[in-house]
All heavy atoms as an XYZ file, in Angstrom:
747
protein
N       0.840     -1.163      0.015
C      -0.021      0.015      0.019
C       0.891      1.245     -0.016
O       1.831      1.301      0.790
C      -0.903      0.005      1.234
C      -1.720      1.269      1.327
S      -2.737      1.348      2.829
C      -4.162      0.456      2.267
N       0.602      2.187     -0.870
C       1.411      3.419     -0.977
C       1.082      4.342      0.211
O      -0.070      4.466      0.604
C       1.103      4.102     -2.252
N       2.100      4.962      0.712
C       1.940      5.887      1.820
C       1.686      7.294      1.240
O       1.896      7.516      0.045
C       3.142      5.971      2.751
O       4.237      6.464      2.016
C       3.460      4.563      3.283
N       1.289      8.222      2.068
C       1.123      9.596      1.636
C       2.439     10.161      1.117
O       2.469     10.855      0.093
C       0.579     10.459      2.810
C       0.203     11.882      2.499
C      -0.821     11.955      1.365
C      -0.298     12.585      3.752
N       3.550      9.811      1.800
C       4.857     10.252      1.342
C       5.194      9.692     -0.050
O       5.742     10.380     -0.910
C       5.929      9.879      2.341
C       7.328     10.426      1.936
C       8.367     10.160      3.012
O       8.026     10.064      4.215
O       9.533     10.059      2.658
N       4.870      8.422     -0.289
C       5.132      7.794     -1.609
C       4.373      8.598     -2.687
O       4.917      8.860     -3.769
C       4.681      6.336     -1.635
C       5.489      5.461     -0.743
O       6.664      5.837     -0.478
O       4.984      4.438     -0.300
N       3.120      8.967     -2.428
C       2.326      9.703     -3.419
C       2.910     11.065     -3.662
O       2.922     11.580     -4.748
C       0.880      9.789     -2.959
C       0.168      8.447     -3.174
C      -1.297      8.607     -2.858
N      -1.629      7.478     -2.003
C      -2.332      7.492     -0.942
N      -2.879      8.605     -0.546
N      -2.513      6.429     -0.217
N       3.373     11.718     -2.577
C       3.972     13.059     -2.719
C       5.223     13.023     -3.575
O       5.441     13.889     -4.431
C       4.242     13.637     -1.340
N       6.077     11.965     -3.367
C       7.262     11.853     -4.148
C       6.929     11.590     -5.605
O       7.548     12.163     -6.527
C       8.139     10.711     -3.604
C       9.264     10.383     -4.570
C       8.739     11.134     -2.228
N       5.901     10.810     -5.872
C       5.524     10.496     -7.271
C       4.986     11.714     -7.994
O       5.027     11.804     -9.220
C       4.406      9.422     -7.244
N       4.510     12.751     -7.247
C       3.953     13.927     -7.868
C       4.978     15.042     -8.042
O       4.638     16.099     -8.540
C       2.768     14.450     -7.009
S       1.387     13.314     -7.009
N       6.199     14.837     -7.650
C       7.219     15.880     -7.722
C       7.825     15.886     -9.134
O       7.951     14.839     -9.762
C       8.334     15.626     -6.734
C       7.943     15.893     -5.350
C       9.155     15.747     -4.444
N       8.713     15.551     -3.072
C       9.403     14.976     -2.153
N      10.599     14.520     -2.384
N       8.924     14.860     -0.925
N       8.237     17.068     -9.541
C       8.916     17.226    -10.819
C       9.954     18.331    -10.659
O       9.651     19.351    -10.037
C       8.002     17.533    -11.944
N      11.136     18.121    -11.185
C      12.110     19.162    -11.169
C      11.820     20.151    -12.248
O      11.580     19.830    -13.410
C      13.522     18.577    -11.401
C      14.607     19.623    -11.300
C      15.995     19.029    -11.547
O      16.104     17.784    -11.530
O      16.959     19.815    -11.652
N      11.815     21.441    -11.876
C      11.529     22.515    -12.840
C      12.779     22.773    -13.610
O      13.807     23.179    -13.065
C      11.117     23.784    -12.039
C      10.439     24.866    -12.815
C       9.485     25.607    -11.937
C      11.434     25.772    -13.463
N      12.736     22.514    -14.910
C      13.896     22.690    -15.792
C      13.482     23.679    -16.886
O      12.392     23.563    -17.444
C      14.303     21.370    -16.446
C      15.456     21.581    -17.406
C      14.688     20.332    -15.395
N      14.322     24.652    -17.149
C      14.015     25.639    -18.195
C      13.266     26.819    -17.624
O      13.489     27.220    -16.504
N      12.403     27.406    -18.457
C      11.645     28.598    -18.114
C      10.586     28.287    -17.071
O       9.629     27.580    -17.374
C      11.037     29.222    -19.351
C      10.206     30.438    -19.070
O      10.370     31.071    -18.037
O       9.347     30.751    -19.947
N      10.695     28.833    -15.853
C       9.704     28.492    -14.803
C       8.291     28.991    -15.148
O       7.314     28.320    -14.852
C      10.203     29.172    -13.564
C      11.254     30.125    -13.992
C      11.738     29.696    -15.316
N       8.160     30.115    -15.836
C       6.864     30.611    -16.194
C       6.169     29.702    -17.153
O       5.014     29.358    -16.991
C       6.965     32.078    -16.741
C       7.535     33.006    -15.662
C       5.599     32.557    -17.255
C       7.983     34.336    -16.189
N       6.875     29.310    -18.222
C       6.305     28.404    -19.215
C       5.943     27.049    -18.584
O       4.891     26.470    -18.874
C       7.284     28.202    -20.353
N       6.797     26.562    -17.692
C       6.554     25.280    -17.058
C       5.295     25.283    -16.173
O       4.414     24.428    -16.260
C       7.779     24.840    -16.252
C       7.702     23.445    -15.677
C       7.917     22.354    -16.569
C       7.419     23.200    -14.403
C       7.846     21.075    -16.065
C       7.325     21.890    -13.891
C       7.520     20.850    -14.762
O       7.449     19.555    -14.248
N       5.204     26.295    -15.307
C       4.038     26.415    -14.411
C       2.769     26.676    -15.204
O       1.757     26.054    -14.931
C       4.275     27.506    -13.342
C       2.995     27.773    -12.540
C       5.382     27.065    -12.404
N       2.865     27.477    -16.254
C       1.706     27.747    -17.096
C       1.253     26.469    -17.798
O       0.013     26.203    -17.868
C       2.014     28.810    -18.136
O       2.450     30.031    -17.507
C       0.819     29.140    -19.025
N       2.160     25.608    -18.227
C       1.764     24.347    -18.856
C       1.100     23.420    -17.850
O       0.135     22.720    -18.168
C       2.965     23.658    -19.477
O       3.821     23.133    -18.565
N       1.564     23.433    -16.613
C       0.940     22.610    -15.574
C      -0.474     23.119    -15.222
O      -1.366     22.288    -14.951
C       1.813     22.601    -14.281
C       3.128     21.860    -14.351
C       3.886     22.054    -13.056
C       2.898     20.387    -14.605
N      -0.637     24.415    -15.242
C      -1.959     24.953    -14.921
C      -3.014     24.523    -15.925
O      -4.196     24.470    -15.637
C      -1.919     26.497    -14.865
C      -1.160     26.991    -13.638
C      -0.973     28.515    -13.653
O      -0.821     29.145    -14.705
N      -0.975     29.126    -12.469
N      -2.581     24.221    -17.108
C      -3.518     23.789    -18.198
C      -3.912     22.330    -18.087
O      -4.736     21.857    -18.864
N      -3.361     21.603    -17.125
C      -3.611     20.176    -16.964
C      -4.599     19.954    -15.841
O      -4.745     20.790    -14.933
C      -2.333     19.409    -16.673
C      -1.269     19.508    -17.789
C       0.017     18.852    -17.413
O       0.067     18.019    -16.525
N       1.078     19.213    -18.110
N      -5.208     18.804    -15.838
C      -6.090     18.407    -14.721
C      -5.202     18.080    -13.524
O      -4.093     17.575    -13.688
C      -6.924     17.158    -15.057
C      -8.003     17.496    -16.087
O      -8.387     18.610    -16.187
O      -8.450     16.519    -16.750
N      -5.691     18.354    -12.346
C      -4.916     18.014    -11.152
C      -5.202     19.025    -10.036
O      -6.068     19.919    -10.161
N      -4.455     18.868     -9.001
C      -4.641     19.719     -7.834
C      -3.767     20.949     -7.862
O      -3.414     21.492     -8.963
N      -3.424     21.390     -6.697
C      -2.610     22.613     -6.552
C      -1.189     22.359     -7.025
O      -0.672     21.254     -6.952
C      -2.604     23.038     -5.079
C      -3.924     23.501     -4.601
O      -4.749     24.005     -5.387
N      -4.196     23.319     -3.309
N      -0.565     23.441     -7.439
C       0.830     23.428     -7.837
C       1.647     24.190     -6.803
O       1.303     25.335     -6.517
C       1.066     24.048     -9.229
C       0.211     23.342    -10.274
C       2.491     24.066     -9.625
C       0.056     24.130    -11.594
N       2.634     23.544     -6.249
C       3.512     24.225     -5.283
C       4.892     24.331     -5.893
O       5.408     23.361     -6.400
C       3.608     23.445     -3.970
O       2.348     23.392     -3.326
N       5.449     25.512     -5.780
C       6.803     25.729     -6.325
C       7.663     26.221     -5.150
O       7.289     27.197     -4.476
C       6.796     26.797     -7.463
C       8.202     27.063     -7.908
C       5.932     26.345     -8.610
N       8.757     25.545     -4.946
C       9.703     25.982     -3.924
C      10.913     26.489     -4.663
O      11.465     25.823     -5.528
C      10.133     24.808     -3.040
C      11.179     25.245     -1.995
C       8.914     24.213     -2.304
N      11.294     27.722     -4.383
C      12.370     28.286     -5.131
C      12.963     29.484     -4.449
O      12.512     29.950     -3.434
N      13.987     29.969     -5.094
C      14.666     31.151     -4.589
C      14.023     32.431     -5.014
O      12.984     32.414     -5.665
N      14.607     33.527     -4.683
C      14.045     34.832     -4.896
C      13.790     35.079     -6.405
O      12.694     35.549     -6.765
C      14.991     35.929     -4.359
C      14.595     37.321     -4.814
C      15.048     35.873     -2.838
N      14.705     34.705     -7.270
C      14.533     34.959     -8.692
C      13.334     34.152     -9.263
O      12.558     34.720    -10.027
C      15.798     34.610     -9.477
C      16.926     35.545     -9.180
O      16.691     36.748     -8.833
O      18.104     35.147     -9.257
N      13.228     32.916     -8.888
C      12.144     32.089     -9.377
C      10.793     32.607     -8.906
O       9.891     32.807     -9.696
C      12.307     30.643     -8.934
O      13.534     30.128     -9.420
C      11.175     29.736     -9.440
N      10.680     32.855     -7.612
C       9.395     33.323     -7.069
C       9.026     34.687     -7.637
O       7.897     34.948     -8.024
C       9.456     33.322     -5.492
C       8.218     33.971     -4.952
C       9.621     31.956     -4.974
N      10.005     35.588     -7.710
C       9.737     36.916     -8.243
C       9.291     36.855     -9.711
O       8.310     37.513    -10.086
C      11.001     37.789     -8.167
C      10.756     39.221     -8.627
C      11.996     40.071     -8.606
N      12.566     40.177     -7.296
C      13.863     40.090     -6.996
N      14.772     39.892     -7.975
N      14.289     40.210     -5.769
N       9.914     36.017    -10.522
C       9.472     35.945    -11.940
C       8.079     35.376    -12.066
O       7.295     35.863    -12.877
C      10.498     35.124    -12.744
O      10.467     33.759    -12.350
N       7.718     34.370    -11.290
C       6.392     33.802    -11.319
C       5.357     34.844    -10.823
O       4.243     34.923    -11.348
C       6.305     32.527    -10.501
C       7.119     31.347    -11.005
C       7.162     30.229     -9.969
C       6.564     30.829    -12.346
N       5.717     35.577     -9.792
C       4.810     36.553     -9.218
C       4.543     37.657    -10.236
O       3.391     38.040    -10.487
C       5.473     37.158     -7.956
C       4.561     38.045     -7.188
C       3.624     37.546     -6.299
C       4.653     39.451     -7.363
C       2.770     38.412     -5.637
C       3.833     40.307     -6.635
C       2.868     39.794     -5.791
N       5.588     38.206    -10.861
C       5.429     39.292    -11.818
C       4.621     38.806    -13.032
O       3.805     39.546    -13.596
C       6.806     39.854    -12.256
C       7.433     40.595    -11.097
C       6.654     40.756    -13.470
C       8.859     41.043    -11.335
N       4.811     37.534    -13.413
C       4.087     37.008    -14.597
C       2.628     36.712    -14.318
O       1.843     36.456    -15.194
C       4.791     35.675    -15.066
N       2.265     36.766    -13.038
C       0.869     36.550    -12.682
C       0.410     35.109    -12.639
O      -0.769     34.830    -12.704
N       1.333     34.169    -12.506
C       0.949     32.754    -12.460
C       0.860     32.216    -11.013
O       0.611     31.015    -10.824
C       1.921     31.880    -13.290
C       1.856     32.262    -14.749
C       3.329     31.971    -12.792
N       0.997     33.122    -10.050
C       0.880     32.680     -8.635
C      -0.501     33.146     -8.098
O      -0.842     34.305     -8.224
C       2.021     33.317     -7.776
C       3.349     32.694     -8.156
C       1.721     33.176     -6.314
C       4.527     33.273     -7.384
N      -1.252     32.211     -7.518
C      -2.542     32.515     -6.949
C      -2.383     32.786     -5.466
O      -3.120     33.588     -4.876
C      -3.508     31.330     -7.070
C      -3.805     31.043     -8.505
O      -3.912     31.946     -9.321
O      -3.976     29.844     -8.846
N      -1.410     32.130     -4.838
C      -1.170     32.334     -3.408
C       0.318     32.290     -3.164
O       1.078     31.612     -3.903
C      -1.855     31.230     -2.593
N       0.752     32.930     -2.147
C       2.156     33.039     -1.816
C       2.325     32.701     -0.330
O       1.757     33.359      0.521
C       2.665     34.453     -2.109
C       4.103     34.786     -1.980
C       4.942     34.000     -2.942
C       4.322     36.284     -2.199
N       3.086     31.629     -0.025
C       3.330     31.279      1.359
C       4.801     31.618      1.695
O       5.695     31.125      1.024
C       3.082     29.763      1.610
O       1.709     29.512      1.301
C       3.362     29.409      3.053
N       4.951     32.475      2.676
C       6.259     32.955      3.098
C       6.549     32.456      4.490
O       5.666     32.522      5.350
C       6.350     34.479      3.041
C       6.009     35.151      1.723
C       5.955     36.643      1.914
C       7.046     34.755      0.695
N       7.750     31.970      4.720
C       8.158     31.585      6.106
C       9.198     32.613      6.513
O      10.244     32.802      5.877
C       8.784     30.203      6.100
O       7.830     29.250      5.609
C       9.166     29.778      7.523
N       8.850     33.356      7.567
C       9.755     34.342      8.120
C      10.416     33.802      9.359
O       9.757     33.361     10.299
C       8.954     35.609      8.395
C       8.351     36.206      7.129
S       7.279     37.592      7.450
C       8.433     38.768      8.091
N      11.726     33.856      9.389
C      12.501     33.357     10.498
C      12.954     34.512     11.390
O      13.365     35.563     10.837
C      13.707     32.569     10.008
C      13.332     31.389      9.177
N      13.015     30.160      9.728
C      13.182     31.229      7.841
C      12.696     29.343      8.763
N      12.797     29.929      7.615
N      12.933     34.372     12.672
C      13.288     35.430     13.593
C      14.818     35.630     13.731
O      15.426     35.348     14.752
C      12.700     34.986     14.940
C      12.661     33.517     14.873
C      12.461     33.175     13.452
N      15.436     35.993     12.590
C      16.866     36.215     12.555
C      17.114     37.531     11.824
O      16.564     37.748     10.759
C      17.569     35.049     11.777
C      19.060     35.304     11.637
C      17.304     33.713     12.477
N      17.992     38.332     12.387
C      18.367     39.554     11.719
C      19.789     39.410     11.201
O      20.720     39.153     11.959
C      18.303     40.781     12.708
C      18.764     42.038     12.045
C      16.871     40.890     13.278
N      19.923     39.485      9.868
C      21.250     39.287      9.280
C      21.809     40.599      8.692
O      23.022     40.659      8.471
C      21.197     38.248      8.156
O      20.377     38.773      7.118
C      20.708     36.916      8.634
N      20.960     41.591      8.486
C      21.393     42.859      7.910
C      21.971     42.678      6.531
O      22.787     43.465      6.073
C      22.349     43.584      8.851
C      22.404     45.049      8.492
O      21.431     45.616      8.024
N      23.525     45.692      8.781
N      21.542     41.624      5.844
C      21.990     41.389      4.461
C      20.959     40.495      3.789
O      20.064     39.995      4.422
C      23.371     40.769      4.378
C      23.485     39.468      5.070
C      24.919     38.907      5.041
O      25.820     39.626      5.450
O      25.104     37.753      4.633
N      21.111     40.269      2.519
C      20.235     39.376      1.821
C      19.499     40.128      0.720
O      19.700     41.341      0.517
N      18.714     39.414     -0.061
C      17.998     39.970     -1.158
C      16.514     40.161     -0.837
O      15.936     39.309     -0.199
C      18.178     39.056     -2.369
C      19.614     38.934     -2.754
C      19.878     37.927     -3.830
N      19.090     38.264     -5.017
C      18.719     37.389     -5.957
N      19.104     36.129     -5.799
N      18.034     37.705     -6.993
N      15.953     41.219     -1.375
C      14.535     41.478     -1.193
C      13.712     40.709     -2.205
O      14.043     40.690     -3.396
C      14.247     42.984     -1.305
C      14.910     43.822     -0.242
C      14.671     45.277     -0.490
N      13.221     45.518     -0.564
C      12.722     46.697     -0.731
N      13.506     47.750     -0.792
N      11.439     46.877     -0.805
N      12.644     40.105     -1.763
C      11.734     39.418     -2.698
C      10.975     40.423     -3.533
O      10.844     40.287     -4.751
C      10.752     38.532     -1.890
C       9.708     37.766     -2.736
C      10.341     36.876     -3.770
C       8.822     36.976     -1.822
N      10.507     41.478     -2.891
C       9.752     42.501     -3.586
C      10.625     43.778     -3.711
O      10.614     44.621     -2.845
C       8.449     42.824     -2.836
C       7.598     41.621     -2.635
C       7.424     41.071     -1.409
C       6.947     41.055     -3.709
C       6.628     39.947     -1.222
C       6.138     39.926     -3.541
C       5.993     39.353     -2.311
N      11.349     43.803     -4.800
C      12.214     44.986     -5.045
C      11.509     45.909     -6.042
O      10.338     45.770     -6.340
C      13.639     44.536     -5.494
C      13.600     43.833     -6.845
O      12.521     43.818     -7.536
O      14.654     43.315     -7.277
N      12.306     46.847     -6.578
C      11.725     47.853     -7.509
C      11.223     47.232     -8.797
O      10.460     47.890     -9.540
C      12.769     48.963     -7.798
C      14.004     48.493     -8.479
C      15.077     47.862     -7.594
O      14.947     47.991     -6.364
O      15.972     47.198     -8.139
N      11.567     45.989     -9.134
C      11.107     45.366    -10.350
C       9.655     44.862    -10.246
O       9.001     44.543    -11.213
C      12.009     44.181    -10.788
O      11.867     43.130     -9.854
N       9.169     44.769     -9.010
C       7.818     44.218     -8.740
C       6.821     45.390     -8.665
O       7.007     46.294     -7.825
C       7.785     43.400     -7.424
C       6.379     42.877     -7.158
C       8.766     42.263     -7.473
N       5.784     45.391     -9.483
C       4.808     46.477     -9.440
C       4.025     46.422     -8.130
O       3.912     45.369     -7.486
C       3.908     46.194    -10.643
C       4.041     44.759    -10.917
C       5.480     44.380    -10.538
N       3.494     47.561     -7.736
C       2.668     47.623     -6.562
C       1.566     46.600     -6.608
O       0.791     46.558     -7.627
C       2.051     49.014     -6.385
C       1.147     49.205     -5.224
C       1.847     49.051     -3.897
C       0.447     50.551     -5.287
N       1.437     45.754     -5.678
C       0.453     44.646     -5.684
C      -0.101     44.563     -4.268
O       0.620     44.493     -3.294
C       1.124     43.279     -6.023
O       1.810     43.446     -7.283
C       0.115     42.205     -6.135
N      -1.383     44.523     -4.194
C      -2.088     44.390     -2.899
C      -2.288     42.902     -2.627
O      -2.748     42.167     -3.443
C      -3.443     45.074     -2.926
C      -3.361     46.531     -3.322
C      -3.334     47.406     -2.127
N      -3.289     48.782     -2.558
C      -2.593     49.698     -1.956
N      -1.887     49.389     -0.897
N      -2.637     50.961     -2.348
N      -1.924     42.516     -1.372
C      -2.056     41.121     -0.955
C      -3.046     41.040      0.156
O      -3.251     42.028      0.962
C      -0.730     40.558     -0.513
C       0.418     40.567     -1.523
C       1.675     40.133     -0.871
C       0.084     39.679     -2.719
N      -3.710     39.884      0.297
C      -4.661     39.669      1.422
C      -4.122     38.449      2.228
O      -3.853     37.397      1.681
C      -6.038     39.352      0.891
C      -7.021     38.894      1.987
C      -8.446     38.757      1.441
N      -9.023     40.057      1.338
C      -9.405     40.617      0.166
N      -9.293     39.960     -0.957
N      -9.926     41.817      0.104
N      -3.964     38.668      3.529
C      -3.514     37.579      4.405
C      -4.636     36.555      4.542
O      -5.728     36.849      4.959
C      -3.147     38.112      5.783
C      -2.617     37.097      6.754
C      -1.293     36.461      6.273
C      -2.395     37.702      8.139
N      -4.325     35.299      4.102
C      -5.321     34.225      4.120
C      -5.146     33.291      5.337
O      -6.098     32.715      5.824
C      -5.221     33.427      2.840
C      -5.476     34.225      1.576
S      -7.039     35.084      1.540
C      -8.170     33.708      1.395
N      -3.862     33.145      5.744
C      -3.632     32.212      6.877
C      -2.293     32.626      7.521
O      -1.399     33.135      6.821
C      -3.536     30.788      6.344
C      -3.470     29.778      7.489
O      -4.165     29.971      8.522
O      -2.731     28.799      7.397
N      -2.215     32.407      8.789
C      -0.959     32.609      9.488
C      -0.785     31.569     10.623
O      -1.761     31.225     11.262
C      -0.873     34.031     10.078
O      -1.876     34.204     11.068
N       0.385     31.099     10.750
C       0.711     30.081     11.755
C       2.083     30.454     12.365
O       3.012     30.828     11.642
C       0.814     28.684     11.141
O      -0.405     28.424     10.433
C       1.044     27.616     12.205
N       2.190     30.321     13.671
C       3.466     30.552     14.350
C       3.767     29.264     15.112
O       3.248     29.066     16.202
C       3.485     31.767     15.237
C       3.134     32.985     14.413
C       4.818     31.916     15.930
C       3.073     34.301     15.136
N       4.609     28.372     14.556
C       5.020     27.154     15.280
C       5.874     27.468     16.482
O       6.300     28.594     16.694
C       5.818     26.381     14.232
C       5.530     27.035     12.930
C       5.187     28.435     13.217
N       6.153     26.433     17.263
C       6.912     26.624     18.506
C       8.308     27.175     18.248
O       8.917     27.764     19.142
C       7.000     25.319     19.285
O       7.668     24.338     18.486
N       8.859     27.005     17.034
C      10.229     27.532     16.747
C      10.208     29.042     16.697
O      11.249     29.691     16.727
C      10.737     26.931     15.442
N       9.023     29.653     16.516
C       8.939     31.077     16.497
C       8.913     31.721     15.143
O       8.770     32.940     15.002
N       9.091     30.881     14.083
C       9.002     31.493     12.741
C       7.531     31.701     12.421
O       6.656     31.109     13.006
C       9.686     30.598     11.725
C       9.241     29.169     11.729
O       8.891     28.648     12.792
N       9.235     28.521     10.637
N       7.254     32.604     11.468
C       5.866     32.873     11.040
C       5.671     32.323      9.660
O       6.502     32.615      8.757
C       5.638     34.373     11.074
N       4.624     31.545      9.464
C       4.268     31.041      8.143
C       3.018     31.757      7.709
O       1.932     31.639      8.320
C       4.010     29.545      8.217
C       5.249     28.798      8.771
C       3.617     28.986      6.870
C       5.058     27.307      9.083
N       3.153     32.593      6.673
C       2.136     33.503      6.225
C       1.739     33.174      4.825
O       2.579     33.063      3.933
C       2.635     34.965      6.289
C       3.256     35.368      7.660
C       4.005     36.677      7.517
C       2.197     35.454      8.702
N       0.424     32.987      4.590
C      -0.064     32.717      3.258
C      -0.943     33.906      2.794
O      -1.851     34.294      3.476
C      -0.919     31.429      3.216
O      -0.062     30.333      3.660
C      -1.425     31.150      1.798
N      -0.555     34.450      1.641
C      -1.281     35.596      1.022
C      -1.886     35.159     -0.280
O      -1.338     34.393     -1.028
C      -0.269     36.733      0.794
C       0.320     37.355      2.025
C       1.485     36.882      2.557
C      -0.356     38.391      2.668
C       2.047     37.493      3.704
C       0.180     38.959      3.823
C       1.398     38.487      4.335
O       1.899     39.056      5.460
N      -2.988     35.860     -0.622
C      -3.554     35.755     -1.949
C      -3.495     37.172     -2.533
O      -3.371     38.141     -1.848
C      -4.962     35.213     -1.930
O      -5.853     36.138     -1.353
N      -3.662     37.214     -3.860
C      -3.706     38.525     -4.545
C      -5.097     39.082     -4.318
O      -6.086     38.386     -4.386
C      -3.440     38.376     -6.036
C      -2.102     37.741     -6.413
C      -1.997     37.597     -7.932
C      -0.945     38.599     -5.892
N      -5.168     40.369     -4.017
C      -6.502     41.014     -3.912
C      -7.030     41.235     -5.331
O      -6.309     41.752     -6.213
C      -6.377     42.378     -3.257
C      -6.155     42.242     -1.751
C      -6.284     43.600     -1.141
N      -6.004     43.505      0.294
C      -5.995     44.541      1.101
N      -6.202     45.723      0.612
N      -5.743     44.377      2.380
N      -8.258     40.857     -5.570
C      -8.836     40.976     -6.855
C      -9.557     42.289     -7.141
O      -9.666     43.193     -6.416
């Protein structure tokens, strides 16, 4: 009998090539939600292209005074709506936003 983890592994695919084209092609297929885990460049390009319905950010309680901004000057002004928030015992904040329509 397949476990939930077995099914999750079977549904994974490595994103190769243009992330916008790849996610757009997946959106045209039958199936459930599409989750993309990626760095700043990948998430920013998908966000600007408008192929993201929801954005889940994990904020860690660490101040480094360096790093890259997800929403820099290349991202147009976009209003977000907080859909869910969770703060696990580790103290990080898991925030899920949708685009305001």
